[in-house]
C-alpha positions, 0 to 999 in steps of 0.5 A: 595752619596758624591762619586757620586757627585764628580764623577759627578763633574769630569766628567763634567770637563772632558766634559768641556775639550773635548768641542771644543775651539774657534780658533783665526786666528791671535792672538796677532794682531800687528795693525799699528797705521795709519791703516784704520778702517774697515780692517780685523784684525783677525777672530774667529771660533768655529765649534760648532756654525759655520753657526749660527747667532749672534754666535760671540761677545765680553764679555768686551765692546769696541767701538774701535773694533767690531766682526761680529756676524755671521762670526767672523771677527774683525775690528777696528772702527777708526784710532789709534794714538800710541802717545795719544791712549792706546797701548794694548787691551785685548778682550774676544771672546765669543760663548756662550759655556764653552770655551772663548778666549782672543784676544790681540791687540797691537798698533804698532808705525809707524814713522810719518814724521816731520811737517815744518808748524810751520813757514808758511814762511819757508814751503811756501818758502817766508822767506826772509832775508837780511845780509851785506857781512861782516856778522860774521861767525857762527852767527845765521841767522835763526832758523828752527822750526819743530815739530814731535810727534815721539820726545816723544818716542825717535825720533831725527831730523837731519837738512841738507841743500839740495841745496843752490843756489846762483845769479847771480854767481852760485856755492857758498857754504857759508851757513851751518845748525847746524844738531842738533838745525837747526841754519842757519849760514855762515860756511866760506867755501866760503867767502861772497862777493857781488862784486864777484856776490854773491847777493842773496841765496836760501836755501832748508833746510830739517829736517829728523827724525830717520826713514828717513821721512822728511819735508823741507822748503826754505829761501832766504837770500839777501846780501847787499853791503858795500864799502870794496874794496880798488882801485887797480892799474894795473902793471906799465911796468918796474916801471919807466918812461924815459923822455927827457930833452927837452920834452915840458911842457904839453907833455904826459909822461905816464898814470896810471890806477887803478880799484875798485871792489865796484860798483858805485865808482869813482876814483880820482888820485893825487900825494902823495907828492908835484911835481915841475916838474910833473903834474898829467893829470886831465884826469878822468875815470867816470862810470855812469849808463845807466839809469842816469836821465836827468840834473844828476850831473856827474862830477865836474872839479876842477882847481887851478890857482895861480892867484886867483879871476880870472874867468875861462872858460870851453870849450869842445875841442873834444869829441867822436861821439854824446857825446855832444848829451848826456852830457853837460859842464857848462862853468862857473862851470865846471859841466858835466851833462846829457842832457835831451834827448836822454836817454842812452841805454847800449844795443844800445849806445856807451859803453863810451864817451870822452871829451876833455876840456880845462880850461882858463882865461876868460879875458886872450888872450891865448887860453888855460891854461890847457887841460884835458880828461874826459872818461864817461863809461857807465855801464850796469844797470838791467833796463829791465823787463824779457819778456815771450815770450811763455807759455802754454795757455790751461790746461795741462791734465796729468795722475796720473802714469807719471814718475818722470821727465816727461816734461810737459811744457816749459816757454821761456822768454828774457831779453834785459839786456846785460849779464843778465841771466833769471831764472824761479821759482815756486812762493811758495813751490811746491813739486809735480812739478819742473821748471828748473831754467835755461831752464824753463822746468816743470817737475813732481818731485813726484810720482802722485797719484789721490787716495791720499787724500793729492794730489789736483786734479788740480793745478794752477802753478805760475811761476816767471821769474827773472833776475840775481839780482832779480831786475826785474821780470815777472810771468806767470800761468800754469794750470794742471789737474790730471786724474785718471788711472786704476793703482790700482787693487781691494784690499780685507780685506783677500786674503786667507780664511781658513775654516772648515765646516762639511759636512752636512751643509745646502745648502745656508749657507754663506761661505764667504762675501768678502769685497773688495774696489778699490782705483781708484778714478773714475768710472769705474775704481773703479767699482768692479766685482766678478767672481768664477773660477770653476772647473768640481768637485765644479762646482755645489757645490758653488754659488757666488752672488755678493761678497757672496759665498754660498754653493749650489746648491749641498751640501758638500760631503765628501764621495767621491773618487775624493774628497779624491784625493783632500785631502778633501778640496776645493780650490776656486779662486775668481777673483775680477776685476774693470772695467777700461782699462786695467782691473786689478784683484785680486785673493782671495784664499779660502781653505775649509776644510770639516770635515766628518760626520757619516750620513749613516747606514751600509747596507747589501744585505739582512736582514737575511742570511742562511748558512749550515755546516756539523756537523763533520766540524773541527774548523775554518771551514768557515760557511758563509760571511756577506757583508755590506757596508757603504756610509760614507768615508772611505767606507765599513769601518765596524766591525762585532760582534756576539751579540746574539744566540751564546751561549756556552763555548766556543761559537759555532761560531766566526766572523771576525770583519773585513771580516764578515766571520763566522767560526766554534769555537766548535764542532757541533753535529746535533743530539743535535742542528740542527739549530742556530739563531744568531744575528750579529751587524755591526758597522761603524768605523772611520767615524767621524773627532773625535772618538765618540762612540755615534755617531757610526751607526750600523745595525743588521742582523739575521743569520740562520745556519742549521747543516747538518747530517753526519753519526757519530753516530752508532745505539745503542741497549737497552739493549746491550744484552737480555736474554729471555725464551721461551717454545719449543711449541712457535711459532711466534715473541716473543721480539722486539729489541730496537735499535736506531740511533741518526742520522738515522731514524728507517726505515734506520737501517737494522738488520741481525743475524750473529751468533748462529742461528744454522739451522736458528731456528730464524729469524727477523720479521719486519713490516713497519719502525719499528724495527724488532721482534725476531721470531721462524723461520720456521725451529724451530722444535718442534719434536726435543725438544720432551722429552727433559727435559733440557733447551736448550740455543741459543745465537744469535749475531744481527748486526744493520747497519744504512744509509740503501742503502747508501754508504757502506764506511759511514755506521756504525754498532752495535751488540747486543747479544740475549740469548734464553733459550728454555724450554721443554714443559713438567717438567721432573726430570733433570738428574744429569749431566748438560752441561753449555753453556758459554755466551759471550757478544760483546762490541761496543766502540765509541770514540768521540774527542771534541776540545776547545781552551786552552791558554798557561800558560804565556797568563793569566799572561801577560794579568793580568799585561797588564791590571794593567799597563793600569789601573795605566796609566788611574789613572795617567792621571786622577790625572794629570787632577783633582788633582787641583780640590777641588771637586776630591781632595778626589780621586786624593790627592796631593802628599805631605810629610806626617809627621812621624807616631807615635811610636805606629802606627809604631809599629802596622804597623810593627807587632811583631818582630818575627811573621812568614811571613805566616799569620795563615789565609793563606791557601795553595791550595793543590788541583791542578786546573783541566782543562776541559777534565782532571777530575783526579788530577795528582798523584806525 
């Protein structure tokens, strides 16, 4: 009983090993952290439950993943974050059977761009700072603040200045940023000089991570002017002045000129040492702004008179055109001021004015005591506001697929200030569009994607037009509306499906349910239609309804020669199209491998077959051929076997398993058996995907074989010789011959006396089909025997021939001897002399040869060794499978090193030291085996 339980357990384990295993299409799955939920990750398939509802589920509960109970499709339910969520999931897929499968899903880190919104002013482009032009080098001006989730996993940020714009002068490279900590400071490549035209700077700072992703912002740095420049004299010719000795006092000798790079600076001239002979002309150059207010102080004339206390008077002797209309001189204080009207305009008025002023004593009769010239230079002041002369009034409609750099609009503005340039910029940070700073052209700067959730569908762009020093500006607006373009073909969760289904799966079974979407944002660009591209062979085998592909109206058929040329698989194409212009499509490829099923029983042309064969046919003679067909592929792959009625050793017939031809294996004897009825089993072969004897189909055919007679048996008379006594007076039949022929009836036997019938004393008398009588003939003369006292003996030789009336060449004969003693009718004393009649007997010898198969002597040995090796191999395989199973340990023990046996056991195992190697119970077989047909042992 224990052994029986162990065998049952081992058999169950063997059966569990051959149960179909659950297949996972992709395992392990590497899921990027930003993958959208609902995307197919993998697919489970178990052919034992294929097509059954609610077949697939997870053993371990999870809310992050789901498996479709009908199709086995595995999807995620959320977007994962590598930095906060678990990075590995183990899911156990179960279909209710013995086997289960573990699916591993790894969450893969996807680099994420840095985030510059920690400082809103920086990210929006409105972070503004002011520094003096003598600001120290490498001292921090601003520190960029950026966040990045990937820093926790070793990501590093690198800071860089992408663009550095200066104004009104361009081309300065003054600032830098520390690539590690993001500190912006002066680098000293170009000096920071307000007087050189570098009044403001706009820096675009970018933070880039290790994967090349970045964010960026803008800071504006204004430079504050300081008086850091000293006046510089213009070079004097030859550094010397020649004066004649009689030069009148007050005559012009020479003029010196100096400049100062600092704005709003007036230059005063004086001798460093006291001069007795020369005086410095009080000609003064004064620079004033064009927008100086009325009555504003311009310059005060200072005079020195040796006679202190005397009042002086200031007079304008001469002036340039319209000078007095713009400036006034106070005759008492010598103060020059701006008149109330008109206002100065650098763009239309003269650029300088000259006043020749005389200073004299009020009480002096002299007309003038000193004369000087004052030049008033009018400096251009940025007092004009830029004016937009053209801007788009209507909204601009653009398509999402415009190339980067496409021009959308142009802003045009003017500024009346001379030498004042106009610049254009967007108010706020704008990454999608860019405006040319000098030309005002608005172009696309970033690929536009209507389907991108972060991309607005419309923009109101605020454009600022400013002058060189950003003193004056004006604004304008531009509305841009984004339109959807059919630029996204439909996308499906899978582009290729590989499916295996048995050929007997029912019609209307769902094959594939497509999950497709179109990223285009508007109708009809995102309306999806499905079309099955059919070929002639699969035209009626599959039906596509919306997005669901089913089998039908015709069922799958593995057993088709055309299908065999297709490697027993369907390759289907489904075109998934949208309804946009132009129509965009995606081709889905479905590979369906059909698994063959043994569906049909072998069929024959008839259920019973009848054949005939002559009884003298040699071995291997063809008796007949059975023809059966099988509708399963491969067609007509059947094997034949005799299962009944073929008895004997060796059997009388055999059948070729692959052709169905029945042939003779042993000799026939119609006289022994005239008809055979045998049963033939026809079994299909290799009609299942996996060989399974339990699924093989078979049929049985009844075969009747008639043995046709051949004259191979001579007549036989019983007894072979006969001795009879009759009286000499007897007339008529006196004995019947008893002769038979196994293959001929009695009426086909002919009899004749061929010897010993002298004078035709005897004759054969026959009635009907019976054997004849031996009778006395008409020539049997009684008179010849009168008075004879001795017995007269006759020895007749009678020949019996079969196949009466047939071919003489096939006839067989036999003889029998009849000895007739004729006794006298009276008894007399015999004479002393006796004559002995010699008696001779004729023997008919029949030779019969039987044929049978006898293998060579090496064949049984080879067959035995092969069987032993096969048994050892099977045991080795079973040991490998069940050696670790506790219930099977008795049948399949482990190979452990055993302890050394005890001396007693060892001695018992070895036996007596000098015991003969042949045990007493061993007996030599002195009788040789007798093969069939060899009844006598060989004599040596």
